[in-house]
N, C-alpha and C positions, 0 to 999 in steps of 0.2 A: 641290654635290651634297648631297641630304638625308642625314641621319645614318644612316637605315635604311629606305630606300624599296625594298622588294623584295617578291616574292611569298612567301606563307606556305609552309613546308616541310611536305609530307604526313607522316602518322604514321610510315610505314615507309621514308621517304627520308632519306638522309644526304647531307651536302655533302662532296665529296672535298676533303681537306686534306692537305698534305704530312705525312709521317710525322715526328714530332718525334724528336730524339735522345734515346735512353734507354739506360740501362745495366741490368744484371742485379743491381746492388748496391742495397741499401736506401738511400733518400735520406738524404744527410748533412744535418745541421742547418746553418742559415745561419751563415756565417763572420762576418757583420757584423750583429748584432742591434741596430743603432743607428738612431734616427730622424734626420730631417734636421738636428736641432740638434747631432748628434754625441754625444748622450747615450743611454745604454741606455733603450729604451722602458719606460714605466711598466708594472709588473705590474698587470693589471686587477683591479678589485674582485671580478669573478667568479672569478678564479683564487685570490684570497685566501680568499673565503668558501666556494668549492666548492659553491655552491648552484645551479649552472646545470644544470637537469634532472638532479638527483642520481639519479633512478631509472634513468637511462641509463648512469651511470658505474659500471662494474663492473670487478672485478679481471681477469676473463677471461671469454670467451665461447667456446663451441664453434663450429666452422664451421657457419654457418647452413644448415639443411636447408630450402631454399625449394621448395615444391611447384611442379612445372613447369606445372601447370594449376590456378591459383587459382579457376577457375570450376567446378571439379568439384563436383557435387552441387547446382548452381544452375541456374536456367532459362537461363543464358547459356552452358551447356556444349554448344555446337553450332558448326558450322563458321563461322557468321557472328558468333559471340560476342555474341549479341544476345537480349534478353528478347523472346520472340515475342508477348507480350500487347500489347494496345493501351495506349499510354501516355496518361495524362490530360493535358489542357491546361486552364489557367485560363480561365473564361469571359471573353470579350473580349480574349484574348491576341493581341498583334500582335508577332511576332518570328520568328526562324528555327527555334525549337523546334517539332517536329511531334509527331503522335500515335504515331510510331514511336520506340521506344527507340534510343538511340545504342549502338554496340558498347561493351561493358564498363559500360553503365549498368544497375545492378542493379535499381533501383526509383525511382519518382518520386512525390512526394506534393505535391499542389497545394491551394491554399486555394479557398474558394468564389467569390472574386472576384479579378480580376487585380491590383487595387490601384492603385498610383500609375502612371498612364499616361505621365507625363512623365519617368520615371526613365531613366537612361542604360542602354546595352547593357552591363551589368556584373553581377558576381556576387561574393558572398563565397566564399572557397575555404578548406577545412580538410582537412588530412591528419591523420587520427586513427585510433587503435586502438579496438576495442570496449571494452577495459578502461579507457579514458579517458573513459567516458561522463559521469561526474559532473563531472569537470574541464571537459569540453566544454559541459555544460549551464550551468556558471558563466559561461563565455565568451559563450555565446549570450544568456543573460539580460543580461549587461553591455552587449553591442552592440545588442541589440534595444531595450532600455529607453532607452539613451542616443542611439540613432540610427535603427535600421532599422524600428522600428514605424511611423515616419512616412513611410518610403520603400518598404518591402516589396521590397527586392532579393532575388534568389534566393540560395540557399546550396548550394554543391556540396561534398559530403563524399567524400573518397577514402581507400581503405584497401587494403593489399596482400592482405587477406583479405576474404571477404564480410562485410558488416555483419550483426549480429544483429537479430532482430525488435525486441528491447528498445531497442537503440541507435536504430533507425529510428523507432520509435514515439515515444520520448521527445524526440528532437531535433526531429523534424518538428512536434511539437505546439508547440514554442517558437518556431519560425521563422515570420516573417510573410509571407515570399514562398514561392516554390516550392522544395521541398527535393529535391535530386537526389543519389543515392548511387551511386558508381562504384567498380569494382574496378580496381586497377592491373595492367596487363599484366605477365606474368612477365618479359618481356625488359626491362622498366623497373625491376625490383626484383630483380636478380640480377647475377652476375658476367659481364661481357663475355668473349668467348673469349680475348682477349689478356692477361687477368689471370691470374697464377699464384696460385691460391687459397691454397695452402699457404704460399707466400711472404708473402702479405698477412696471413695469420694470425700468422705468426712475427713480423712487423713490429709489428702492433698489440699483441701480447702481450710485446713487448720492454720492457726497463727504460726506454727512451727515452720511451715513452708512458705509463708507470706512473702518473705524477702529473699528467697532462693531462686536462682535462675531455673525456669521451667517447673518450679516447685508446685504450682497449682495446675499444670498442664496434663491433661489426660492423654492427648495424642502423642506427647513426647514419651510417655511411658510405654505406649504401644510400640512406638518406633524403636526405643532402646531394647525392648524385649525381642522385637523382630530382628534387629541387628545382632543380637546375642545368640538367638536360637534358630532362626529360620532362613536368613538370606541365602545361605549356602545350600538349602534344601529346595529352593525354587527349581522346578524342572528345567528351565532354560539353562541354569548354571551347571547342569550335568554335563554339558558339552565343553566345559573349561576346567583347567587345573589351577590357574592363577587368576587373581582378580586385582583390580586397582579401583579403589573407592573414590568417587568424584561427587562432590556436593554442589548445589547451586551457589553462586556468588563467591567463587574462589579465584585466586590469581596465581599465575606462575611467572616469576620475575626473571627467569633465565631460560634459554634454550636447553632442552634436556638432550645432551649430546650422545649419550649411550642408552641402550635399551635396558631399563631396570629389570624387566622380566628375564631377559637373557642373562644379566648379571646374577640374578637369583638362581637360575637354573644351573649355570656354570659353577657357582660358588656354594651351592647347596644351602642357600639362604631361604628360609621359609616365612619370614616376617620382616617387612621393611616399613620405616616411618620417617617423618621429618621433624615433628614437634612433640614436646611433652609438656604436661602441666601438672599441677597438684589439684586434686579433686576437692569439692566442697565437703567438709566433714559431715554436715547435716544430711547429705543425700545418701550416705552409705554406712550408717552406724553399725550394722550387723553384717555387712558383706564379707569382711575379712574372717570373722568367726565362722560364718556359714561356709566359706571357701575351705578353711582349715578342716572343718568337719568332713569334707569330701576327701581332701588330700591325705588325711591321716588314716583313712580306711586302708587296711593292710593290702587288699587287692589293687588299690590305686597306688599306694606308696611304693610298691615294688616295681611299678612300671615307669615312674617319673625319674628324670635324671637326678643325681645327687645335688645338694645345694652348692657344691663346689663346681659342678658342671653347668647348672642352670643360672638364671639371673635373679635368684631370690634377693641377692644383695642390692639390686636396683630398687626393689619395692619394700624392703625392710632392712632397718639398720640394727636390729636386735635378733637376728637369726630366726625371723618369722613370728616372733611374739606379737608384734603389731605391724600395721600397714602404714607406710610413710606418705600415702596419698599420691605418689607419683604415678602417672599413667601416660601411655602413648595416646596422642590425640587422634582417635580413630577416624575422624572425617577424612584424613589421608592415611591410607594403609595399603600396602601391596603385599599380598599373602598367598601362600599355597593353600588352596581349598581342601587339600587332603588333610590338613591339620584340623580344620573345623569339622570335617566329615568323620574323624576318628572316633571310635567308641569312647575313648577317654575324655575328649572334649565334650562329646554328646552327654556322657554321664554327668559331667560337671555342670553344664547349663541346665540339664533337667533337674539336678539337685537344687540349683539356685531357684529355678522356676517354682518348684514345690514349696520353697521357703517363703515365697510371696513378696520378696523385696522389690521387684519391679513395680509393684502397685502399692504396697504398704509403706515403702520408703520411696526412693527415687533413684534406684540403681541405674547407672548409665552403661552403655555397651563398652565405652572406653576403658573403665577400670576392670570390667569383666574380661575383655580381651587381654588386657595387660597382665592381670593376675594369671590367666591361663597360659599365656605365652611365656611369662617369666618363670613359671613353675614347670611347665611341661616340655619346653624346648631347651636345647643346649644353647649356651651363649653364642656359639659360633653360627647358629641358625638365625640370628637376629641382626639386623643392620640398620644403622642410621644413615640416611641418604643426605649427607651434608652438602652435596653439590646440587641438590634440587631446591630451588627457591619457591617456597609455597606460602601463601597467605590466606587466612580465613578469619574474618572479623578482626579482632584486635591482635592476633598473634601471627607472626610471619618470620620465615627464615631467609637468610641471604648468605651465599657462599663467602667465606672469609679468606678469599684467595684472589688477589687483584688480577693476575694473569688469566686465571680461569674465567673470571667474570667478563673479561674482554672477549675471550673466545666464545663464550656462551651468550654474548650480547645482552648482558643483564641490565635491568632497569631498577633493581632493588637497591636499597641503601644498606650497606654492610654495617653501618653504625647503628642501625635499628634492629639488627638480628636479635630474635627473641632470646636466644641462649645466653647472650651477654648483656641484655638490658632488663630482663624480667626476673624478679625474685621468685616467680611462680614456675619458671622453667626448670625441668630436671635433665635437660640435655647434657650439661657438663657433668652431672653426677653419673649419667649413663656412660658417657665416654670414659670416665674414670674407672668404673667397675667393669666395663666391657673391654677396656684397654684399646679403644678405637682412637687412632691418632687425630689430632686437630689439623685443620687446613693450614696452608702455608702462612697466612697473615693473621692467624688467630691472635697472637700476642699483640700485634699492632693495633687491632681493633678493640681488644680487651682493654689495652692501655688508653686508647682514645676514649672509650666509654667511661673508664674510670676517671680520666681527666675531666671529661664533660660533667660527670656527676659531681666531682670535686668543685668545679667552677660553679655549678648550680648551687651546691651547698654554700659556697662562698658568697654567691649573690644573695641567697636566702639570708645568710648571716648578716651581710651588709644591709639588706632591706630591713631586717629585724632591728639592727642598730639605728637605722634612720627612723624607724617607727618609734623606737624607744626615745630617741632624741627629740622627735617631734612631739611625742606625748609629754616629755619632760618640759619642753618649751611651752606647750599649751597649758600645762599645770602652773608654770611660773607666771604666765600671762593671766591666768585666772586668779592666782594669788595676788598679783599686783592690782588687778581690777577690784578685788575684794578689799584690799588695803585702801585703795583710793575711795571706795564707797564708805569704808569705816571712817576715814579721815573727814570726808565730806559731811557725813552725818554728825560727827563730833563737832565740827565747825558750826553746823546749823544749830545744834543743840546749845552751844555756847552763845551764839548770837541771840537765840530766843531767851536765854537766861538774862543776858544783858538788857534786852529790850524790856523784859518784865521788871527788872530792877529800876530802870530809868524813871517811870512814872511815880514809883514809890518814893524815890529820893526827892522828886519835885514836890 
């Protein structure tokens, strides 16, 4: 049976799934924070640096007051939730997009010509706030100049609030394809009825999450839930089969010479990524158990590929007993939307949502996507794009092939590639279990990094020896000064005794 051959799930339809076992107590931290080697998992570079979207990491947030009608004051504030104006279409357009706006589609901006007629049925997708305009312009400039100016793929922008005229005007001017702006439905960015809002607030403001990235953030939890359950259900996305996720403040260090969408279609790849990390254990203490509760249901188990066919070995080193915390960094992912629209994926995320972990813990969409992809897809349907240089915050990839980097006009430093420099990367583990070959100069740069680390260790050792020697010298100097003081005091004492005896003798 195919890994996910089913009909898409409509926007307002959910798949009935058994109610998971839950308690009214806040989730406890994992009892066993060990990976399959039996050692404690590495603290990620992001946890050490604290640079992961620092603007989102706050000490505390009030309970979010989300307007029940984000369409208020817009042309979409009507029973159909649709802009009544006639929507523009690019001249020569051939596709499912019509001159009627989709529900929740705020506005559409098209170019004078359709552009590349051979492009795939795909779009860029961005979730952004109005105040992230200039960070978003940076990302658009990066991807357009490195890739999309030659392909003119559409760009869909989504926001939980209406986009401002300035945001629409400036971003659409930089996009080479059609730019579409959508508002997220209230029910996709709010608390479901089964969540105790006050309890969720108390948990995220507890000491348990005080030093965890986004640990106290309410908006981050809504975002992760949206990116897990709803992004593919937005009516605008109905016009596309593939999507490429793009976030503000990202960098592409090389020209993208071939069309990743075309590669995926021709090679039957349904999920592509560039970077992997290990998740913070405190954020997902019950995610794996909750996931297994779904996958072990007989009607689900009979549909998913066998563990020899899928990529369970990427996320678990003990045949699924525990989760090793590896995940695809989903701020860059290129995927077939039919996978997310499948009843099996929908049943999975509905099951997770009912368990409450998006709010009672801090489940991210990255481990959710990863677990779903690794369990539900065959290994051949997943691909690591080693030739795409992508950087977001502290993690970045760079092709380890000198000839390729010259052709692709790369500006990235291969000696800083995340896969060979970070103990938090799972890229090499993925390539091992997926049998994906390394690029031509992998060994060269792996050895270079190893030599550099050895030199750093040697410098640290020499510095430690210098410090020890300096400390020893300072101690000797203190001893000598103390001895000099002792001798001086002894001499002064003897002189006082002689002075006292002199009058008595006379």
